[in-house]
C-alpha positions in Angstrom: -28.6 -38.7 7.1 -29.5 -36.9 3.8 -32.4 -35.2 5.6 -30.1 -33.9 8.3 -27.7 -32.5 5.6 -30.6 -30.8 3.8 -31.7 -29.2 7.1 -28.2 -28.1 7.9 -27.7 -26.5 4.5 -31.1 -24.7 4.8 -30.1 -23.4 8.2 -26.7 -22.1 6.9 -28.5 -20.4 3.9 -30.9 -18.7 6.3 -28.1 -17.6 8.5 -26.3 -16.1 5.5 -29.4 -14.2 4.4 -30.0 -13.0 7.9 -26.5 -11.7 8.1 -26.8 -9.8 4.8 -30.1 -8.3 5.8 -28.7 -7.2 9.2 -25.8 -5.5 7.4 -28.3 -3.7 5.1 -30.2 -2.4 8.2 -27.0 -1.4 10.0 -25.4 0.6 7.0 -28.0 2.6 5.0 -25.2 3.3 2.4 -25.6 -0.3 1.2 -29.0 0.7 -0.2 -27.1 2.0 -3.1 -26.6 -1.6 -4.1 -29.7 -1.1 -6.2 -27.5 0.9 -8.7 -25.6 -2.3 -9.6 -28.4 -4.0 -11.6 -29.6 -0.6 -12.8 -26.3 0.4 -14.3 -25.9 -3.0 -15.9 -29.3 -2.7 -17.5 -28.8 0.9 -18.5 -25.5 -0.1 -20.3 -27.5 -2.6 -22.3 -30.4 -0.2 -23.1 -28.5 3.1 -23.6 -24.8 2.5 -24.2 -24.3 6.0 -25.5 -25.4 7.7 -22.3 -21.8 8.0 -21.2 -22.1 10.8 -18.6 -25.1 9.1 -16.9 -23.3 5.7 -16.9 -20.2 7.4 -15.5 -22.0 8.7 -12.4 -24.2 5.6 -11.9 -21.2 3.4 -12.1 -19.5 5.4 -9.3 -22.7 5.1 -7.3 -22.7 1.3 -7.8 -19.1 0.9 -6.8 -19.6 2.6 -3.4 -21.9 -0.1 -1.8 -19.8 -2.8 -3.4 -16.8 -1.2 -1.8 -18.5 -1.2 1.6 -19.4 -4.9 1.2 -15.9 -5.8 0.1 -14.6 -3.9 3.1 -16.8 -5.7 5.6 -16.0 -9.1 4.1 -12.3 -8.4 4.1 -12.4 -7.3 7.7 -14.1 -10.6 8.6 -11.4 -12.6 6.8 -8.7 -10.4 8.3 -10.1 -11.2 11.8 -9.2 -14.9 11.1 -5.9 -14.3 9.4 -4.4 -11.3 11.2 -3.8 -7.7 10.2 -0.7 -8.4 8.1 -2.3 -10.9 5.9 -5.6 -9.1 6.0 -4.0 -5.9 4.9 -2.3 -7.7 2.0 -5.6 -9.4 1.1 -7.5 -6.1 1.1 -4.8 -4.3 -0.9 -4.9 -7.1 -3.5 -8.7 -7.1 -3.9 -8.9 -3.4 -3.7 -6.4 -3.0 -6.6 -8.6 -5.2 -8.8 -10.6 -2.2 -9.9 -7.6 -0.2 -10.9 -6.2 -3.2 -12.7 -9.3 -3.8 -14.7 -9.6 -0.1 -15.6 -5.9 0.2 -16.6 -6.1 -3.1 -18.7 -9.0 -1.7 -20.7 -7.2 1.6 -21.2 -4.0 -0.2 -22.1 -5.8 -2.2 -24.8 -7.2 1.0 -26.2 -3.8 2.6 -26.3 -4.6 5.3 -23.7 -1.2 5.2 -22.2 -1.5 8.6 -20.6 -4.6 7.5 -18.8 -2.9 4.3 -17.7 0.2 6.1 -16.3 -2.0 8.8 -14.7 -4.1 6.1 -12.9 -0.9 4.3 -11.7 0.7 7.5 -10.4 -2.7 8.7 -8.9 -3.3 5.4 -7.1 0.2 5.6 -5.5 -0.3 9.2 -4.4 -3.9 8.7 -3.3 -3.0 5.7 -1.1 0.1 7.3 0.3 -1.5 10.7 1.1 -5.3 10.6 1.0 -5.9 7.1 2.4 -3.0 7.3 4.8 -3.8 10.8 6.0 -7.5 10.1 6.2 -6.9 7.1 8.5 -4.7 9.3 10.8 -7.4 12.0 10.9 -10.4 9.7 11.5 -8.5 7.5 14.1 -6.9 10.5 15.8 -10.2 12.4 16.3 -11.6 9.5 18.2 -8.6 8.1 20.0 -6.4 11.2 20.5 -3.1 9.3 20.0 -2.7 5.9 18.3 0.2 3.5 17.9 1.1 1.3 15.0 4.0 -1.0 14.1 6.5 1.3 12.6 8.6 -1.6 11.3 5.8 -2.6 9.0 5.1 1.0 7.9 8.8 1.7 7.2 9.1 -1.5 5.3 6.2 -0.7 3.0 7.5 2.9 2.6 10.9 1.6 1.7 9.4 -0.7 -1.0 7.4 2.3 -2.3 10.6 4.5 -2.4 12.4 1.7 -4.3 9.6 1.5 -6.9 9.5 5.3 -7.3 13.3 5.4 -8.0 12.7 2.7 -10.7 10.0 4.9 -12.2 12.3 8.0 -12.0 15.2 6.4 -13.9 13.4 6.0 -17.3 12.1 9.5 -17.0 15.6 10.9 -16.3 17.1 9.1 -19.3 14.3 10.0 -21.7 16.2 13.2 -22.7 19.2 11.4 -24.0 20.3 12.8 -27.3 20.3 9.5 -29.1 18.2 8.1 -32.0 17.2 4.8 -30.3 16.0 6.6 -27.1 12.5 5.1 -27.3 13.9 1.6 -27.8 16.3 2.1 -24.9 13.4 3.3 -22.7 11.4 0.2 -23.5 14.2 -2.2 -22.9 15.1 -0.5 -19.6 11.4 -0.6 -18.6 11.1 -4.3 -19.4 14.2 -5.1 -17.3 13.0 -2.9 -14.4 9.5 -4.5 -14.5 11.0 -8.0 -14.0 13.3 -6.7 -11.3 10.4 -5.0 -9.4 8.2 -8.1 -9.5 11.0 -10.2 -8.1 11.6 -7.7 -5.3 7.9 -7.6 -4.5 7.8 -11.4 -4.3 10.8 -11.6 -2.0 9.3 -8.8 0.1 6.2 -11.0 0.6 8.4 -13.9 1.7 10.2 -11.6 4.1 7.2 -10.1 5.8 4.8 -13.1 5.8 7.3 -16.0 6.4 10.9 -15.5 7.4 10.5 -12.3 9.6 6.7 -12.2 10.2 7.3 -11.6 14.0 8.4 -8.1 13.1 5.1 -7.2 11.6 2.8 -8.0 14.4 0.1 -5.5 15.3 0.8 -3.2 18.3 -2.6 -1.4 18.6 -5.4 -2.7 20.8 -8.5 -3.0 18.7 -11.9 -2.0 20.2 -14.6 -4.6 20.6 -16.7 -3.6 17.6 -19.0 -5.4 15.2 -18.9 -9.2 15.3 -17.1 -10.5 12.2 -18.9 -12.7 9.7 -18.3 -16.4 9.6 -15.3 -17.1 7.4 -17.4 -19.0 4.9 -19.8 -16.1 4.4 -16.8 -13.6 4.2 -15.2 -15.6 1.4 -18.4 -16.1 -0.6 -19.2 -12.3 -0.4 -15.6 -11.5 -1.4 -15.9 -13.7 -4.5 -19.4 -12.4 -5.5 -18.6 -8.7 -4.9 -15.3 -9.0 -6.7 -17.1 -10.3 -9.8 -19.7 -7.5 -9.6 -16.9 -4.9 -9.2 -15.3 -6.2 -12.4 -18.6 -5.9 -14.3 -19.3 -2.3 -13.1 -15.6 -1.3 -13.7 -15.9 -2.3 -17.3 -18.9 -0.1 -17.7 -17.0 2.7 -15.9 -14.1 2.3 -18.3 -16.4 2.5 -21.3 -17.9 5.7 -20.2 -15.1 7.6 -18.4 -13.4 9.1 -21.4 -16.5 10.5 -23.1 -17.9 11.7 -19.8 -14.6 13.4 -19.0 -14.7 15.3 -22.3 -18.3 16.3 -21.7 -17.5 17.5 -18.2 -14.3 19.3 -19.3 -11.9 17.2 -17.4 -8.4 16.3 -18.6 -7.2 12.7 -18.9 -4.5 13.5 -16.3 -7.1 14.6 -13.7 -9.4 11.6 -14.5 -6.7 9.1 -14.2 -4.8 10.7 -11.3 -7.9 11.7 -9.1 -11.2 10.2 -10.3 -10.0 6.6 -11.2 -7.7 6.5 -8.2 -10.5 7.5 -5.8 -13.2 5.2 -7.4 -10.8 2.3 -7.7 -9.6 2.6 -4.1 -13.0 3.0 -2.6 -13.0 -0.5 -1.1 -9.6 -0.1 0.5 -10.4 3.4 1.8 -13.6 2.2 3.5 -11.7 -0.6 5.3 -8.8 1.6 6.2 -10.9 4.4 7.7 -13.2 2.0 9.6 -10.1 0.1 10.9 -8.6 3.4 12.1 -11.8 4.3 13.9 -11.8 0.9 15.6 -8.1 1.5 16.7 -6.7 -1.0 14.3 -4.3 1.4 12.7 -1.9 -1.4 11.8 -4.5 -2.7 9.4 -5.0 0.9 8.0 -1.3 1.4 7.5 -1.0 -2.0 5.9 -3.8 -1.3 3.5 -2.7 2.2 2.5 1.1 1.7 2.1 0.8 -1.9 1.2 -1.6 -1.1 -1.7 0.7 1.8 -2.9 3.7 -0.5 -2.8 1.8 -3.3 -4.6 0.7 -0.9 -7.4 4.2 0.4 -7.8 6.1 -3.0 -7.5 3.6 -5.4 -9.1 0.6 -3.7 -10.9 2.7 -1.3 -12.9 5.4 -3.8 -14.0 2.7 -6.3 -14.9 1.0 -3.7 -17.1 4.4 -3.2 -18.8 4.7 -6.9 -19.5 1.0 -7.2 -20.6 1.4 -4.3 -23.0 3.6 -6.4 -25.2 0.6 -8.7 -25.8 -2.6 -6.5 -25.8 -1.3 -3.0 -26.3 -0.8 -1.2 -29.7 2.9 -0.9 -28.7 4.9 -1.7 -25.6 4.4 0.6 -22.6 7.4 2.1 -20.8 7.8 3.2 -17.2 8.5 6.7 -18.4 6.2 9.2 -16.7 5.8 12.9 -17.2 8.0 15.0 -14.8 5.0 16.3 -12.7 3.8 12.8 -12.0 7.3 11.6 -10.9 7.6 14.7 -8.6 4.2 14.0 -7.0 5.1 10.3 -6.4 8.4 11.3 -4.8 6.8 13.8 -2.5 4.0 11.4 -1.6 6.6 8.7 -0.8 8.7 11.1 1.4 5.6 12.2 3.2 4.5 8.7 3.9 8.0 7.9 5.2 8.0 10.9 7.5 4.5 10.1 8.9 5.3 6.5 9.5 8.7 7.0 11.1 7.6 7.5 14.7 5.0 4.8 15.1 2.5 7.2 16.5 -0.4 8.9 14.8 -2.4 12.1 15.7 -5.2 13.8 13.7 -3.2 16.8 12.6 -0.6 14.6 10.9 -3.5 13.4 8.8 -4.6 17.0 8.0 -1.1 17.8 6.6 -1.1 14.7 4.4 -4.6 15.5 3.1 -3.4 19.1 2.4 -0.6 17.9 0.2 -3.0 15.7 -1.7 -5.4 18.7 -2.1 -2.6 20.8 -3.6 -1.9 18.0 -6.2 -5.6 17.6 -7.0 -6.2 21.4 -7.4 -3.1 21.6 -9.7 -4.3 18.8 -11.9 -7.8 20.2 -12.1 -6.6 23.6 -13.2 -3.9 22.2 -15.5 -4.5 23.1 -19.2 -5.1 20.2 -21.6 -2.1 18.8 -23.4 0.5 19.9 -20.8 1.2 16.3 -19.7 1.3 14.9 -23.3 
């Protein structure tokens, strides 16, 4: 009996290794996985080489994002697109959460808020629009569950209003304005977390029939076995956490060396690097005509950041930050989040997607990126 169990375990191990090797041959991009041990060793040997560590950490996150994407797709194939989108959004936001926690502890609140606003805008415009573009170029016209899309967009709009209110009241001509903003942000943080939790109950339990996929997925790559997918998810998540810490330690010095402002780094660079895993999955799902999964990832991730990640950072700042963080953002960031939310609402209203709709969303994102890139330092302080 024991011999049989040993043989079975050996066979499963060989199957897992063969699966990984087959993926490496299928996707040459995974060859960049070599940068993961290299950047970890370089951080030990040359911790002051911030610019080199910055670029190498980005190169290391790319293949990890691809593996995370593939593993999540395999798990989503067993759980369905709604749960799969939620799972991918949660794991994909891990990088942003690690980066913002490190910046929060260092008191870099501008970088924290820029990364939050950037992640919301990037998911709502760049990821959402990119999925429409990639899927539309192959399938001409795609359908998705507009109930799910409008639900996520409504959550995102609610969170944007909650972020807008502290910014509007920041100009009150009163002495305890800062104390009022902190108290208001604390109350809003608790409220948003409660709304997010109830939203999960609504979409995954009491009214889950409204969120079923409507698209017909193509027969594509065979998903991994569930056990392999879960193991890869755990291992890759840990590696992403390690590389993200190196990225955080080098990003500020590298940004200064490259002449980039904290607003641009947080809004664009961290948002794109942190969301690489989600983008890979969203784009590949759109190409495979699984646009419901793409929409769930893009809007679900944006809503999760606004309703859960940002409020959690407010609560955590009372324990690890130099001072409590508020939900008060600079006016430009609030305006961009509002525009991104309205754009996502308009795009998701019809339940149909074509490639030119993606072009328009990407154009709006490009306008924001160009503005932040050319923005003089200190304007958002």
